[in-house]
C-alpha positions in Angstrom: -7.3 -11.4 11.4 -10.8 -12.7 11.2 -12.7 -11.6 8.1 -15.8 -10.9 10.1 -14.0 -8.2 12.1 -11.5 -7.1 9.6 -12.3 -3.7 8.0 -11.2 -5.2 4.6 -14.3 -7.4 4.7 -16.0 -5.3 1.9 -13.1 -5.9 -0.5 -13.2 -8.9 -2.8 -11.2 -11.9 -1.6 -8.3 -11.6 -4.1 -7.6 -7.9 -3.1 -8.1 -8.8 0.6 -5.5 -11.5 0.3 -3.1 -9.1 -1.4 -3.5 -6.4 1.3 -3.2 -9.0 4.1 0.0 -10.4 2.4 1.5 -6.9 2.2 0.7 -6.2 5.8 2.0 -9.6 6.8 5.3 -8.9 5.1 5.7 -5.5 6.6 5.0 -6.8 10.1 7.3 -9.8 9.7 10.1 -7.5 8.7 9.3 -5.2 11.7 9.2 -8.0 14.2 12.4 -9.5 12.7 14.2 -6.2 13.1 13.0 -6.0 16.7 14.2 -9.5 17.4 17.6 -8.8 15.9 17.8 -5.8 18.2 16.7 -7.6 21.3 19.0 -10.6 20.7 22.0 -8.2 20.7 23.1 -8.6 17.1 22.9 -4.8 16.8 24.8 -2.7 19.2 22.8 -0.1 21.1 23.2 3.5 20.1 20.9 6.4 19.4 20.6 5.7 15.6 19.7 2.0 16.2 17.1 3.0 18.8 15.6 5.5 16.3 15.5 2.9 13.6 13.8 0.3 15.8 11.2 2.8 16.9 10.6 4.0 13.3 10.4 0.3 12.3 7.4 0.0 14.6 5.8 3.3 13.9 5.7 2.9 10.1 3.9 -0.4 10.0 1.4 0.8 12.6 0.7 3.9 10.5 0.5 1.9 7.3 -1.9 -0.7 8.8 -4.0 2.1 10.3 -4.2 4.0 7.0 -5.4 0.8 5.2 -8.0 -0.1 7.8 -9.3 3.4 8.3 -9.7 3.9 4.6 -11.5 0.5 4.2 -13.8 1.3 7.2 -14.6 4.8 6.1 -15.7 4.0 2.6 -17.0 0.5 3.2 -18.3 -1.1 0.0 -17.8 2.1 -2.0 -14.1 1.7 -1.6 -13.8 -1.2 -4.1 -16.2 0.5 -6.5 -14.1 3.7 -6.6 -10.9 1.7 -7.0 -12.3 -0.2 -9.9 -13.5 3.0 -11.6 -10.0 4.5 -11.1 -8.4 1.4 -12.6 -10.7 1.5 -15.6 -9.9 5.2 -16.2 -6.2 4.5 -16.0 -6.5 1.6 -18.5 -8.5 3.8 -20.8 -5.7 6.5 -20.8 -3.0 3.9 -21.0 -4.6 2.3 -24.0 -5.0 5.6 -25.8 -1.3 6.4 -25.3 -0.3 3.0 -26.8 -1.8 3.8 -30.2 0.8 4.1 -32.9 -1.1 6.8 -34.8 -1.4 9.1 -31.8 0.3 12.4 -32.5 0.9 14.9 -29.7 0.6 18.4 -30.9 3.6 20.6 -29.9 2.9 24.3 -30.8 6.6 25.2 -30.3 7.6 22.9 -33.2 4.8 23.8 -35.5 4.7 27.6 -34.9 
């Protein structure tokens, strides 16, 4: 995966490394599962065949979803992600306050 051609090229290097590590782990598990099947460690039956095929389809769909999302939004993708994270932190910090009281009309009515 060359960064010049990778749709994740607009993402900062630390997030790019994270996404590539996740994709690497998923594909390693998928190829390991296929190798176990082809080496004969798993007996052939319909359930095993379905699991092997699903084990290929899920990583393909996951990789496609990440790359299409990164390609579609380009540089705006990381900006939107950062804004979403800052909004989440704002809400999380407000909920951590000790003097925060949630009004419950059923108890006070």
